[in-house]
C-alpha positions as CSV (number, residue, x, y, z in Angstrom):
1,M,-4.1,30.3,82.4
2,I,-6.0,27.0,82.1
3,K,-9.5,27.2,83.0
4,K,-12.2,25.1,82.0
5,K,-15.6,26.7,80.3
6,K,-19.0,25.7,80.3
7,G,-22.0,26.9,78.0
8,V,-20.4,28.0,75.0
9,S,-22.2,27.0,71.6
10,S,-20.5,25.1,68.6
11,Q,-21.7,27.9,66.4
12,A,-19.4,30.7,68.4
13,F,-15.9,28.9,67.3
14,D,-13.7,30.9,64.8
15,T,-11.6,27.6,63.9
16,L,-12.2,24.2,65.0
17,I,-10.2,20.9,64.6
18,G,-12.8,18.4,65.0
19,K,-12.4,14.7,66.5
20,N,-11.4,13.0,64.0
21,A,-8.6,15.4,62.6
22,S,-5.2,15.8,63.8
23,F,-2.8,18.4,63.1
24,E,1.3,18.4,63.5
25,G,3.7,21.9,62.9
26,S,3.0,25.4,63.6
27,F,-0.8,26.8,64.1
28,K,-2.4,30.4,64.1
29,T,-4.9,31.6,64.7
30,T,-7.3,34.7,65.8
31,G,-10.2,34.4,68.0
32,L,-11.5,31.3,69.5
33,L,-9.8,28.0,68.8
34,R,-11.5,24.2,69.5
35,I,-9.7,21.2,69.6
36,D,-11.7,18.0,69.8
37,G,-9.0,16.1,67.5
38,K,-5.4,15.7,68.2
39,F,-3.1,18.6,67.9
40,N,0.9,18.2,68.3
41,G,2.7,21.3,68.1
42,D,2.6,24.9,68.6
43,I,0.0,27.3,68.6
44,D,0.3,31.0,67.7
45,V,-3.2,32.4,69.3
46,S,-4.8,35.7,69.7
47,G,-8.2,34.5,71.7
48,D,-9.0,31.4,73.4
49,I,-8.6,28.0,73.2
50,I,-10.7,25.4,74.3
51,V,-9.8,21.5,74.1
52,G,-12.7,19.3,74.0
53,K,-13.1,16.2,76.5
54,E,-11.5,13.7,73.8
55,G,-9.1,16.1,72.4
56,K,-5.3,15.8,73.2
57,F,-3.0,18.8,72.9
58,I,0.9,18.1,73.1
59,G,2.9,21.2,72.8
60,N,3.2,24.8,73.5
61,I,0.8,28.1,73.3
62,S,2.0,31.4,72.9
63,Y,-1.3,33.8,73.6
64,V,-1.6,37.4,73.5
65,L,-3.3,38.6,76.3
66,G,-6.2,41.7,75.5
67,Y,-7.6,40.1,72.5
């Protein structure tokens, strides 16, 4: 489920793909991932994902519930 979150501090992120960064491929992480840049590929995450206002995401997400 994709939902909009407000009020999340920038210091709360475990992983950040910055606005000037791009990533292509497979990515695995735990915790809170924020994408402000460009992401093209697959994400395996135990946690939450936030795609920022300027962020771009193309791919698949494998999400573990109960993180």
